LODO-651403 format. One record per atom (N, C-alpha, C): residue number from 1; y, x, z. Coordinates in steps of 0.05 Angstrom, whole numbers, plus 5000, padded with zeros to 4 digits. Layout:
% LODO-651403
n,py,px,pz
NUM,Y,X,Z
...
END
This chain:
% LODO-651403
n,py,px,pz
1,2170,5652,6206
1,2141,5654,6219
1,2124,5636,6209
2,2131,5611,6215
2,2111,5584,6202
2,2103,5584,6177
3,2129,5588,6157
3,2121,5589,6132
3,2103,5609,6127
4,2106,5635,6137
4,2090,5655,6128
4,2059,5651,6136
5,2056,5642,6160
5,2028,5633,6163
5,2015,5610,6148
6,2030,5592,6151
6,2018,5566,6140
6,2017,5565,6107
7,2038,5581,6096
7,2038,5578,6069
7,2030,5602,6047
8,2021,5621,6068
8,2011,5645,6053
8,1986,5648,6056
9,1972,5662,6036
9,1943,5675,6040
9,1938,5693,6056
10,1931,5692,6076
10,1927,5719,6096
10,1905,5737,6091
11,1913,5760,6091
11,1889,5779,6090
11,1888,5793,6114
12,1863,5789,6131
12,1867,5797,6159
12,1865,5829,6150
13,1889,5847,6166
13,1891,5871,6167
13,1902,5878,6194
14,1901,5860,6214
14,1910,5864,6236
14,1891,5855,6266
15,1897,5872,6284
15,1884,5864,6305
15,1894,5851,6327
16,1922,5853,6329
16,1942,5836,6351
16,1962,5822,6332
17,1964,5801,6353
17,1987,5789,6348
17,2004,5778,6368
18,2032,5789,6369
18,2047,5788,6395
18,2070,5767,6387
19,2075,5746,6394
19,2094,5724,6393
19,2115,5724,6416
20,2137,5709,6408
20,2161,5707,6427
20,2173,5684,6423
21,2178,5667,6443
21,2194,5642,6439
21,2180,5617,6430
22,2190,5598,6434
22,2176,5572,6430
22,2167,5562,6402
23,2184,5572,6377
23,2174,5571,6354
23,2150,5582,6347
24,2148,5604,6354
24,2125,5624,6350
24,2101,5615,6360
25,2098,5596,6377
25,2075,5589,6400
25,2049,5581,6375
26,2059,5562,6366
26,2045,5551,6343
26,2026,5562,6320
27,2044,5577,6313
27,2028,5604,6294
27,2007,5624,6306
28,2022,5631,6332
28,2000,5643,6346
28,1971,5638,6358
29,1977,5603,6359
29,1948,5593,6373
29,1936,5590,6345
30,1945,5583,6322
30,1932,5575,6299
30,1919,5603,6284
31,1932,5627,6291
31,1917,5647,6281
31,1894,5658,6303
32,1897,5651,6328
32,1870,5653,6347
32,1855,5638,6342
33,1855,5610,6331
33,1832,5595,6326
33,1820,5601,6302
34,1839,5617,6284
34,1828,5620,6256
34,1811,5645,6261
35,1818,5669,6270
35,1807,5698,6275
35,1790,5700,6302
36,1795,5678,6324
36,1777,5674,6343
36,1783,5705,6359
37,1754,5715,6363
37,1753,5743,6385
37,1756,5765,6364
38,1766,5762,6336
38,1771,5784,6324
38,1799,5797,6327
39,1812,5778,6334
39,1847,5787,6343
39,1850,5785,6375
40,1873,5795,6384
40,1884,5793,6411
40,1913,5777,6406
41,1916,5756,6416
41,1938,5742,6414
41,1956,5745,6447
42,1978,5758,6441
42,2000,5762,6464
42,2025,5743,6458
43,2030,5733,6481
43,2054,5713,6482
43,2074,5720,6497
44,2102,5727,6493
44,2124,5734,6513
44,2140,5714,6517
45,2146,5705,6542
45,2156,5683,6552
45,2136,5656,6557
46,2145,5642,6569
46,2129,5617,6584
46,2127,5601,6556
47,2101,5594,6543
47,2096,5582,6524
47,2099,5549,6527
48,2097,5542,6549
48,2094,5514,6559
48,2075,5500,6544
49,2053,5509,6539
49,2026,5499,6530
49,2012,5512,6552
50,1983,5504,6546
50,1959,5512,6563
50,1961,5549,6561
51,1956,5562,6580
51,1956,5592,6573
51,1926,5597,6567
52,1911,5581,6566
52,1887,5588,6553
52,1883,5592,6519
53,1907,5581,6512
53,1910,5590,6481
53,1913,5618,6475
54,1920,5631,6496
54,1932,5665,6492
54,1912,5684,6512
55,1908,5705,6497
55,1895,5727,6513
55,1910,5734,6536
56,1935,5743,6532
56,1957,5747,6551
56,1981,5734,6543
57,1995,5734,6566
57,2025,5718,6569
57,2040,5740,6585
58,2064,5744,6577
58,2082,5763,6593
58,2103,5745,6592
59,2109,5743,6621
59,2132,5728,6630
59,2155,5747,6653
60,2176,5737,6656
60,2189,5752,6677
60,2188,5744,6703
61,2190,5756,6727
61,2183,5749,6752
61,2192,5723,6761
62,2220,5720,6757
62,2227,5694,6762
62,2219,5668,6751
63,2203,5669,6730
63,2189,5649,6719
63,2162,5643,6738
64,2160,5614,6741
64,2140,5609,6758
64,2110,5606,6746
65,2106,5614,6721
65,2079,5620,6709
65,2065,5636,6719
66,2038,5631,6730
66,2020,5647,6742
66,1992,5647,6727
67,1975,5662,6728
67,1944,5662,6716
67,1937,5688,6717
68,1911,5679,6712
68,1896,5709,6706
68,1905,5727,6685
69,1915,5708,6662
69,1920,5727,6635
69,1946,5727,6637
70,1964,5727,6658
70,1991,5728,6661
70,2002,5749,6672
71,2018,5764,6657
71,2032,5791,6667
71,2056,5787,6670
72,2065,5798,6691
72,2090,5793,6708
72,2110,5819,6700
73,2135,5816,6692
73,2155,5833,6686
73,2178,5831,6712
74,2191,5849,6714
74,2215,5851,6734
74,2233,5827,6717
75,2239,5834,6695
75,2258,5818,6679
75,2254,5818,6649
76,2266,5813,6633
76,2265,5810,6604
76,2252,5835,6592
77,2230,5833,6581
77,2221,5859,6569
77,2239,5873,6550
78,2241,5897,6547
78,2271,5907,6526
78,2255,5938,6525
79,2265,5952,6503
79,2261,5979,6500
79,2284,6003,6504
80,2300,5991,6518
80,2320,6008,6527
80,2313,6030,6548
81,2326,6050,6547
81,2319,6069,6568
81,2343,6068,6588
82,2336,6081,6611
82,2353,6081,6635
82,2377,6096,6625
83,2379,6115,6610
83,2403,6130,6600
83,2427,6112,6585
84,2410,6099,6567
84,2429,6076,6551
84,2445,6055,6568
85,2422,6049,6589
85,2438,6027,6603
85,2461,6037,6620
86,2457,6059,6629
86,2478,6075,6642
86,2506,6079,6629
87,2495,6084,6600
87,2520,6092,6585
87,2537,6067,6569
88,2520,6044,6572
88,2534,6022,6565
88,2539,6002,6589
89,2539,6006,6608
89,2547,5987,6631
89,2576,5982,6637
90,2584,5958,6639
90,2606,5947,6647
90,2629,5956,6628
91,2626,5944,6602
91,2654,5953,6583
91,2678,5950,6595
92,2682,5931,6612
92,2707,5918,6620
92,2719,5937,6642
93,2697,5946,6654
93,2698,5963,6683
93,2714,5985,6671
94,2697,6003,6654
94,2700,6032,6650
94,2722,6031,6626
95,2724,6012,6606
95,2740,6021,6583
95,2770,6004,6583
96,2771,5977,6567
96,2798,5972,6563
96,2814,5964,6589
97,2806,5948,6605
97,2823,5940,6628
97,2836,5962,6646
98,2813,5977,6653
98,2820,6003,6666
98,2839,6020,6653
99,2835,6023,6630
99,2854,6050,6614
99,2879,6033,6605
100,2883,6008,6606
100,2907,5994,6603
100,2922,5986,6629
101,2910,5985,6648
101,2922,5981,6671
101,2922,6009,6693
102,2910,6030,6685
102,2913,6055,6699
102,2899,6045,6723
103,2871,6035,6723
103,2861,6027,6749
103,2828,6040,6751
104,2818,6036,6773
104,2789,6045,6769
104,2773,6019,6783
105,2775,5992,6771
105,2766,5971,6786
105,2743,5961,6767
106,2725,5941,6780
106,2709,5929,6766
106,2724,5899,6764
107,2733,5889,6741
107,2740,5864,6732
107,2723,5840,6734
108,2699,5847,6732
108,2676,5826,6727
108,2676,5812,6754
109,2674,5784,6756
109,2680,5770,6778
109,2650,5764,6789
110,2633,5751,6766
110,2607,5747,6765
110,2593,5746,6739
111,2562,5749,6737
111,2558,5753,6713
111,2525,5740,6710
112,2517,5723,6695
112,2489,5719,6695
112,2475,5717,6673
113,2461,5700,6662
113,2442,5707,6634
113,2466,5704,6612
114,2483,5683,6608
114,2494,5678,6587
114,2525,5674,6593
115,2538,5682,6617
115,2559,5678,6623
115,2566,5702,6635
116,2601,5707,6635
116,2613,5728,6645
116,2641,5721,6659
117,2645,5720,6676
117,2672,5716,6687
117,2686,5738,6701
118,2715,5740,6687
118,2732,5764,6687
118,2755,5758,6701
119,2762,5775,6722
119,2785,5771,6737
119,2807,5782,6722
120,2835,5765,6712
120,2853,5779,6694
120,2885,5779,6710
121,2881,5775,6737
121,2906,5770,6753
121,2921,5797,6751
122,2913,5819,6752
122,2925,5846,6753
122,2942,5849,6722
123,2928,5840,6703
123,2937,5837,6676
123,2961,5822,6679
124,2963,5795,6681
124,2982,5775,6681
124,3006,5787,6699
125,2999,5798,6719
125,3020,5809,6744
125,3035,5835,6729
126,3020,5849,6716
126,3038,5874,6704
126,3052,5867,6677
127,3041,5844,6663
127,3067,5841,6641
127,3081,5812,6642
128,3075,5798,6665
128,3090,5778,6672
128,3096,5758,6649
129,3078,5748,6631
129,3088,5729,6606
129,3105,5705,6618
130,3116,5698,6596
130,3130,5669,6600
130,3107,5649,6602
131,3088,5651,6582
131,3067,5627,6586
131,3043,5641,6591
132,3035,5642,6613
132,3012,5660,6626
132,2983,5648,6609
133,2983,5624,6601
133,2955,5611,6591
133,2959,5620,6556
134,2978,5618,6543
134,2982,5631,6519
134,2971,5656,6521
135,2983,5674,6539
135,2982,5708,6536
135,2952,5710,6549
136,2935,5700,6561
136,2911,5704,6565
136,2894,5694,6541
137,2895,5671,6532
137,2887,5665,6506
137,2888,5691,6485
138,2906,5697,6484
138,2914,5717,6458
138,2896,5745,6469
139,2898,5749,6493
139,2886,5771,6508
139,2857,5766,6500
140,2844,5748,6503
140,2819,5747,6501
140,2813,5744,6476
141,2827,5731,6452
141,2819,5733,6425
141,2815,5760,6411
142,2843,5775,6417
142,2853,5797,6400
142,2840,5826,6416
143,2836,5824,6445
143,2830,5848,6456
143,2800,5848,6467
144,2794,5827,6487
144,2770,5828,6499
144,2745,5820,6482
145,2746,5804,6463
145,2723,5790,6449
145,2715,5813,6431
146,2735,5831,6419
146,2729,5856,6404
146,2713,5874,6418
147,2716,5874,6443
147,2703,5895,6462
147,2674,5889,6461
148,2670,5864,6461
148,2637,5853,6461
148,2628,5861,6436
149,2643,5844,6418
149,2633,5850,6386
149,2627,5876,6385
150,2642,5902,6388
150,2636,5930,6388
150,2607,5936,6404
151,2604,5926,6423
151,2583,5930,6444
151,2560,5923,6432
152,2561,5894,6419
152,2536,5884,6407
152,2527,5898,6384
153,2548,5909,6363
153,2548,5918,6343
153,2530,5947,6346
154,2545,5956,6367
154,2528,5987,6374
154,2495,5981,6380
155,2489,5964,6396
155,2465,5956,6408
155,2451,5951,6384
156,2457,5934,6370
156,2435,5927,6346
156,2433,5942,6323
157,2454,5963,6321
157,2450,5983,6298
157,2434,6005,6313
158,2437,6012,6340
158,2420,6029,6348
158,2389,6028,6348
159,2385,6004,6346
159,2352,5998,6351
159,2343,5983,6329
160,2358,5984,6300
160,2347,5982,6278
160,2348,5947,6273
161,2367,5935,6284
161,2370,5907,6277
161,2381,5900,6245
162,2372,5883,6232
162,2385,5873,6209
162,2413,5859,6213
163,2417,5847,6232
163,2441,5833,6231
163,2445,5827,6268
164,2474,5826,6272
164,2482,5823,6303
164,2481,5792,6304
165,2462,5779,6322
165,2459,5753,6322
165,2471,5743,6349
166,2486,5766,6370
166,2495,5765,6393
166,2524,5757,6394
167,2535,5737,6402
167,2565,5727,6394
167,2575,5720,6424
168,2597,5729,6436
168,2606,5723,6465
168,2635,5711,6454
169,2645,5686,6462
169,2672,5674,6455
169,2683,5669,6484
170,2703,5665,6486
170,2720,5650,6510
170,2717,5620,6514
171,2708,5618,6540
171,2704,5587,6542
171,2728,5577,6560
172,2728,5584,6588
172,2750,5572,6601
172,2771,5592,6612
173,2796,5582,6618
173,2812,5599,6629
173,2823,5579,6656
174,2817,5592,6675
174,2825,5578,6706
174,2845,5602,6722
175,2862,5585,6734
175,2878,5594,6751
175,2870,5600,6779
176,2849,5590,6784
176,2835,5592,6812
176,2807,5588,6814
177,2793,5599,6833
177,2764,5594,6830
177,2747,5603,6860
178,2727,5589,6862
178,2711,5599,6885
178,2686,5608,6877
179,2676,5631,6879
179,2643,5637,6869
179,2631,5642,6897
180,2606,5619,6899
180,2594,5620,6917
180,2565,5637,6917
181,2557,5633,6892
181,2529,5651,6886
181,2525,5648,6858
182,2503,5660,6846
182,2500,5656,6819
182,2499,5624,6814
183,2514,5617,6788
183,2514,5592,6778
183,2519,5575,6805
184,2536,5579,6821
184,2549,5562,6840
184,2580,5572,6845
185,2593,5549,6830
185,2623,5558,6834
185,2643,5537,6834
186,2668,5538,6836
186,2686,5515,6831
186,2705,5527,6817
187,2718,5515,6796
187,2742,5527,6776
187,2758,5508,6773
188,2785,5513,6777
188,2808,5500,6767
188,2811,5507,6735
189,2806,5492,6724
189,2810,5499,6689
189,2833,5490,6675
190,2846,5510,6669
190,2874,5499,6650
190,2870,5497,6623
191,2845,5511,6613
191,2842,5507,6586
191,2814,5515,6580
192,2801,5495,6565
192,2766,5497,6559
192,2767,5497,6533
193,2755,5520,6518
193,2755,5528,6487
193,2778,5518,6473
194,2800,5524,6480
194,2819,5514,6464
194,2832,5491,6471
195,2822,5475,6487
195,2835,5451,6496
195,2853,5453,6523
196,2880,5452,6517
196,2893,5458,6538
196,2902,5429,6552
197,2898,5431,6581
197,2899,5412,6598
197,2929,5411,6611
198,2942,5382,6607
198,2968,5382,6623
198,2961,5378,6654
199,2942,5370,6661
199,2934,5368,6693
199,2909,5389,6695
200,2902,5411,6707
200,2880,5425,6708
200,2855,5402,6719
201,2837,5415,6706
201,2812,5396,6716
201,2789,5417,6730
202,2778,5403,6744
202,2761,5421,6765
202,2733,5418,6758
203,2723,5446,6756
203,2690,5448,6736
203,2676,5457,6760
204,2660,5444,6762
204,2638,5453,6787
204,2612,5455,6777
205,2594,5475,6784
205,2569,5487,6775
205,2553,5492,6801
206,2528,5471,6809
206,2508,5476,6828
206,2518,5472,6858
207,2543,5452,6857
207,2547,5445,6883
207,2540,5418,6888
208,2541,5404,6912
208,2532,5375,6919
208,2544,5355,6904
209,2572,5356,6894
209,2579,5341,6880
209,2571,5324,6854
210,2551,5348,6846
210,2535,5341,6820
210,2512,5329,6830
211,2503,5324,6848
211,2474,5322,6856
211,2462,5291,6863
212,2451,5282,6846
212,2446,5252,6857
212,2436,5243,6881
213,2424,5267,6889
213,2418,5262,6920
213,2434,5261,6941
214,2460,5269,6934
214,2480,5260,6951
214,2496,5232,6946
215,2498,5216,6967
215,2511,5189,6968
215,2536,5188,6948
216,2538,5168,6936
216,2560,5170,6915
216,2588,5174,6924
217,2596,5159,6951
217,2617,5162,6961
217,2629,5188,6967
218,2608,5199,6978
218,2611,5229,6986
218,2613,5246,6960
219,2599,5237,6936
219,2603,5257,6914
219,2634,5256,6904
220,2641,5228,6907
220,2673,5226,6892
220,2693,5241,6914
221,2679,5239,6943
221,2694,5252,6955
221,2704,5279,6955
222,2678,5296,6949
222,2674,5320,6946
222,2689,5333,6919
223,2689,5317,6899
223,2706,5323,6875
223,2738,5323,6880
224,2743,5307,6901
224,2778,5304,6905
224,2781,5327,6926
225,2758,5333,6943
225,2766,5355,6965
225,2771,5379,6951
226,2750,5381,6933
226,2759,5411,6917
226,2781,5414,6904
227,2796,5397,6896
227,2815,5398,6876
227,2842,5404,6901
228,2839,5392,6925
228,2853,5400,6948
228,2848,5430,6954
229,2819,5442,6962
229,2821,5468,6965
229,2828,5489,6942
230,2822,5478,6914
230,2834,5499,6894
230,2866,5498,6899
231,2876,5476,6902
231,2908,5476,6900
231,2923,5483,6922
232,2911,5470,6952
232,2935,5475,6967
232,2923,5487,6995
233,2931,5488,7019
233,2929,5503,7035
233,2908,5487,7060
234,2897,5501,7078
234,2880,5501,7097
234,2883,5472,7114
235,2904,5468,7120
235,2921,5453,7132
235,2914,5424,7117
236,2924,5430,7088
236,2919,5402,7071
236,2887,5393,7070
237,2873,5411,7071
237,2837,5407,7070
237,2834,5396,7093
238,2840,5402,7115
238,2835,5399,7145
238,2838,5364,7144
239,2863,5361,7134
239,2877,5329,7142
239,2863,5316,7121
240,2848,5324,7094
240,2838,5304,7074
240,2809,5301,7084
241,2797,5317,7103
241,2774,5316,7110
241,2770,5295,7132
242,2794,5299,7147
242,2797,5277,7170
242,2802,5248,7158
243,2816,5242,7143
243,2824,5216,7132
243,2793,5209,7120
244,2777,5222,7102
244,2759,5220,7091
244,2739,5208,7115
245,2737,5227,7137
245,2717,5221,7155
245,2726,5195,7169
246,2746,5188,7170
246,2757,5157,7179
246,2747,5134,7166
247,2747,5141,7134
247,2736,5116,7115
247,2712,5119,7114
248,2698,5140,7123
248,2666,5146,7118
248,2654,5127,7146
249,2667,5129,7168
249,2658,5113,7189
249,2664,5084,7190
250,2676,5071,7168
250,2683,5045,7169
250,2663,5037,7144
251,2647,5051,7132
251,2633,5041,7106
251,2609,5030,7120
252,2590,5011,7106
252,2568,4999,7111
252,2544,5021,7110
253,2515,5016,7125
253,2501,5037,7122
253,2491,5043,7090
254,2489,5026,7081
254,2478,5028,7050
254,2496,5047,7030
255,2521,5051,7044
255,2541,5064,7028
255,2542,5095,7028
256,2535,5104,7057
256,2532,5127,7062
256,2502,5137,7069
257,2485,5127,7060
257,2450,5130,7065
257,2444,5152,7043
258,2429,5166,7045
258,2420,5189,7027
258,2405,5173,7001
259,2409,5174,6979
259,2393,5162,6960
259,2368,5182,6952
260,2348,5167,6951
260,2316,5187,6944
260,2300,5166,6926
261,2277,5187,6909
261,2255,5177,6899
261,2234,5181,6920
262,2216,5158,6925
262,2195,5161,6943
262,2168,5161,6926
263,2158,5186,6932
263,2134,5189,6918
263,2107,5193,6944
264,2085,5181,6939
264,2064,5181,6953
264,2065,5167,6981
265,2081,5146,6984
265,2084,5135,7013
265,2059,5127,7022
266,2040,5119,7009
266,2012,5106,7016
266,1994,5135,7025
267,1998,5156,7013
267,1986,5181,7016
267,1994,5198,7051
268,2019,5186,7054
268,2033,5194,7076
268,2026,5180,7105
269,2017,5153,7101
269,2009,5134,7117
269,1985,5135,7136
270,1991,5131,7163
270,1969,5132,7180
270,1965,5108,7199
271,1943,5098,7198
271,1942,5069,7213
271,1945,5071,7243
272,1940,5099,7256
272,1948,5093,7284
272,1975,5106,7290
273,1988,5127,7276
273,2010,5140,7285
273,2032,5132,7263
274,2028,5114,7243
274,2048,5106,7228
274,2048,5128,7201
275,2057,5148,7208
275,2058,5169,7191
275,2046,5192,7195
276,2035,5211,7182
276,2020,5238,7183
276,2043,5258,7191
277,2029,5279,7209
277,2046,5305,7212
277,2057,5320,7187
278,2084,5327,7178
278,2090,5334,7165
278,2098,5316,7135
279,2101,5290,7143
279,2116,5270,7122
279,2140,5279,7124
280,2155,5277,7096
280,2178,5285,7090
280,2198,5258,7101
281,2221,5268,7110
281,2238,5250,7123
281,2240,5222,7110
282,2247,5224,7090
282,2253,5192,7077
282,2224,5178,7071
283,2203,5191,7072
283,2181,5174,7063
283,2176,5167,7092
284,2181,5179,7116
284,2177,5174,7142
284,2191,5146,7141
285,2222,5153,7140
285,2231,5126,7142
285,2220,5099,7124
286,2212,5108,7102
286,2203,5080,7084
286,2183,5069,7100
287,2166,5082,7111
287,2140,5073,7132
287,2145,5059,7145
288,2166,5069,7164
288,2176,5050,7186
288,2190,5030,7179
289,2203,5027,7157
289,2219,5005,7148
289,2192,4985,7140
290,2170,4993,7126
290,2154,4975,7120
290,2135,4965,7147
291,2134,4976,7168
291,2117,4972,7193
291,2140,4948,7205
292,2165,4956,7206
292,2186,4931,7222
292,2184,4907,7202
293,2184,4911,7175
293,2184,4883,7158
293,2163,4868,7168
294,2136,4878,7167
294,2110,4868,7171
294,2118,4854,7198
295,2126,4873,7221
295,2119,4861,7246
295,2142,4839,7250
296,2163,4837,7237
296,2181,4816,7237
296,2182,4794,7219
297,2159,4800,7203
297,2155,4777,7183
297,2177,4772,7168
298,2189,4793,7155
298,2212,4791,7139
298,2205,4792,7108
299,2193,4770,7094
299,2175,4777,7068
299,2196,4773,7051
300,2225,4764,7059
300,2242,4762,7037
300,2255,4788,7027
301,2247,4808,7040
301,2256,4837,7038
301,2231,4849,7021
302,2239,4862,7003
302,2215,4880,6988
302,2202,4904,7004
303,2181,4905,6998
303,2166,4925,7014
303,2165,4948,6998
304,2170,4974,7009
304,2175,4999,6996
304,2149,5013,6991
305,2147,5019,6958
305,2113,5026,6945
305,2124,5054,6935
306,2102,5062,6931
306,2099,5090,6916
306,2115,5088,6887
307,2138,5106,6887
307,2157,5108,6862
307,2182,5094,6864
308,2184,5078,6887
308,2211,5065,6894
308,2234,5079,6897
309,2261,5067,6890
309,2283,5081,6899
309,2291,5068,6928
310,2295,5091,6941
310,2307,5079,6964
310,2330,5094,6976
311,2335,5094,6998
311,2360,5103,7017
311,2351,5109,7049
312,2357,5133,7061
312,2347,5132,7082
312,2373,5143,7096
313,2375,5141,7124
313,2395,5142,7143
313,2386,5148,7172
314,2404,5169,7182
314,2396,5177,7203
314,2408,5156,7232
315,2383,5157,7254
315,2393,5137,7279
315,2395,5155,7300
316,2418,5142,7319
316,2417,5155,7346
316,2395,5146,7362
317,2391,5165,7384
317,2368,5157,7401
317,2383,5157,7427
318,2365,5140,7444
318,2346,5122,7446
318,2359,5099,7425
319,2341,5086,7412
319,2337,5066,7401
319,2311,5043,7400
320,2315,5021,7385
320,2294,5006,7392
320,2268,5016,7373
321,2269,5029,7352
321,2248,5034,7343
321,2237,5068,7349
322,2260,5078,7367
322,2244,5102,7385
322,2241,5124,7360
323,2259,5122,7337
323,2253,5145,7314
323,2282,5148,7305
324,2289,5172,7289
324,2313,5183,7286
324,2317,5178,7251
325,2309,5161,7244
325,2310,5155,7216
325,2297,5128,7208
326,2313,5118,7187
326,2302,5086,7172
326,2309,5088,7147
327,2292,5081,7130
327,2292,5080,7101
327,2296,5045,7094
328,2307,5042,7068
328,2312,5016,7062
328,2315,5014,7033
329,2307,4988,7016
329,2310,4990,6990
329,2343,4997,6979
330,2354,4971,6984
330,2387,4972,6978
330,2401,4972,6999
331,2393,4948,7014
331,2408,4945,7045
331,2396,4944,7065
332,2408,4953,7091
332,2392,4953,7107
332,2385,4928,7123
333,2361,4911,7131
333,2365,4889,7142
333,2378,4886,7168
334,2400,4863,7173
334,2413,4862,7197
334,2389,4854,7216
335,2367,4837,7211
335,2348,4832,7228
335,2333,4852,7241
336,2336,4880,7234
336,2330,4901,7244
336,2341,4907,7271
337,2362,4900,7268
337,2378,4905,7298
337,2385,4934,7300
338,2391,4950,7274
338,2397,4984,7279
338,2424,4984,7269
339,2435,4970,7261
339,2463,4976,7258
339,2482,4996,7274
340,2478,4984,7298
340,2497,4998,7323
340,2485,5022,7330
341,2459,5031,7320
341,2449,5058,7328
341,2452,5078,7302
342,2463,5069,7283
342,2467,5086,7262
342,2478,5118,7266
343,2478,5137,7264
343,2488,5160,7274
343,2508,5172,7254
344,2527,5159,7253
344,2552,5168,7226
344,2560,5190,7235
345,2561,5208,7256
345,2569,5231,7257
345,2547,5249,7247
346,2523,5250,7254
346,2506,5265,7236
346,2500,5265,7210
347,2509,5236,7204
347,2508,5226,7171
347,2528,5240,7155
348,2551,5245,7166
348,2574,5253,7155
348,2573,5281,7157
349,2563,5298,7171
349,2554,5323,7174
349,2534,5331,7152
350,2516,5317,7149
350,2490,5326,7128
350,2502,5319,7099
351,2512,5299,7095
351,2523,5289,7070
351,2546,5301,7055
352,2561,5308,7077
352,2594,5312,7070
352,2604,5347,7079
353,2600,5347,7104
353,2609,5374,7114
353,2589,5395,7108
354,2564,5389,7105
354,2543,5416,7100
354,2549,5424,7071
355,2562,5404,7053
355,2570,5417,7022
355,2596,5429,7022
356,2615,5422,7044
356,2637,5434,7043
356,2642,5463,7062
357,2629,5467,7082
357,2631,5489,7095
357,2618,5516,7083
358,2600,5515,7068
358,2596,5539,7050
358,2616,5548,7030
359,2633,5526,7025
359,2652,5539,7003
359,2679,5546,7021
360,2680,5535,7043
360,2707,5543,7060
360,2702,5568,7073
361,2674,5576,7080
361,2672,5598,7102
361,2683,5623,7086
362,2674,5627,7054
362,2686,5654,7040
362,2706,5654,7037
363,2728,5636,7042
363,2758,5640,7042
363,2766,5640,7068
364,2751,5639,7086
364,2759,5640,7117
364,2774,5618,7129
365,2768,5588,7119
365,2772,5565,7128
365,2755,5551,7143
366,2766,5531,7157
366,2744,5516,7171
366,2752,5488,7171
367,2739,5469,7167
367,2736,5442,7161
367,2755,5427,7185
368,2757,5431,7208
368,2778,5424,7228
368,2791,5446,7242
369,2809,5438,7252
369,2831,5461,7265
369,2815,5476,7293
370,2815,5500,7296
370,2801,5514,7316
370,2820,5525,7333
371,2807,5523,7354
371,2828,5530,7383
371,2820,5559,7386
372,2843,5576,7381
372,2838,5602,7391
372,2857,5613,7411
373,2855,5636,7416
373,2873,5650,7441
373,2898,5648,7435
374,2904,5655,7410
374,2932,5661,7401
374,2945,5630,7407
375,2931,5607,7398
375,2944,5583,7400
375,2943,5575,7432
376,2926,5580,7448
376,2922,5572,7471
376,2943,5587,7488
377,2953,5607,7484
377,2980,5619,7496
377,3007,5613,7485
378,3004,5595,7458
378,3037,5593,7451
378,3042,5572,7467
END
């Protein structure tokens, strides 16, 4: 497109320019500036530049781009009819696996924009191969990938494509997994794109173990607890949680506090009430820290300013500062006299249990043993 626009002499015999994708943004803008109101330029997808460069922009509803010249579509725009979609839905559901296994099941576990996870437990159970991983690897290459290839070939040939550019290859083979929501899952991976692991590796997507806002000690513990969840039983998980809780309660405040970046500390400050209504909890903690530091004349500790990295932690009440949170740069100063008021129970719940329970609930497990009527009468 760029070669055509910039290296060829254009004879204007068009009134509309429709562009799609980031590589076509510059040519579209160039043509609009060249021909001005003589043409209408329409861009599909978020151009990542000012919307004023286009007459119209078409984006799917899940994009955040909005404006007077922005048109919203439910999803990616296409020219498929409802009938075509119905005829070509779920190849794995209606064709290969169900024909082979004499079933009428949907073997698709989850699907998103560029990923598809398929359950092949029934297939393994039917053939009971000596080496299950080799078996699944062969099935994917020789049976399943050709299904997608035929589907893509049919798709582009029906709609006048010059060549098929859509390819789907096998990524991971996992023996166990927990799917929480779109792009949120845990897998026990035994093979990743042909690399066979002697010891399975945990793959996590969209869970707190990957988030920098979770204390490092909890991120590491979450990775370990995921291994237990995937490979062992509920009682093992409960015991592992209990052991980590004991360790958690022995740690210093800075080790279990939430890491955050503080923006606009001064904007939330209030001379009479310390902080304004609606101040984020970590910023509230920062303003309280600055106040106590100043009142106690602890100038050896740095003041918290806009853009600083900080940590915040919950406090039990009542306490000397009459607040439920305090923030600090790296360490909580002993001179603040707040160590004995750290709410470790709440901190453990917020930093660890809140990340674990959404994973345990779908499989019917709990983080600690629960008293039931059956146990009561045993």
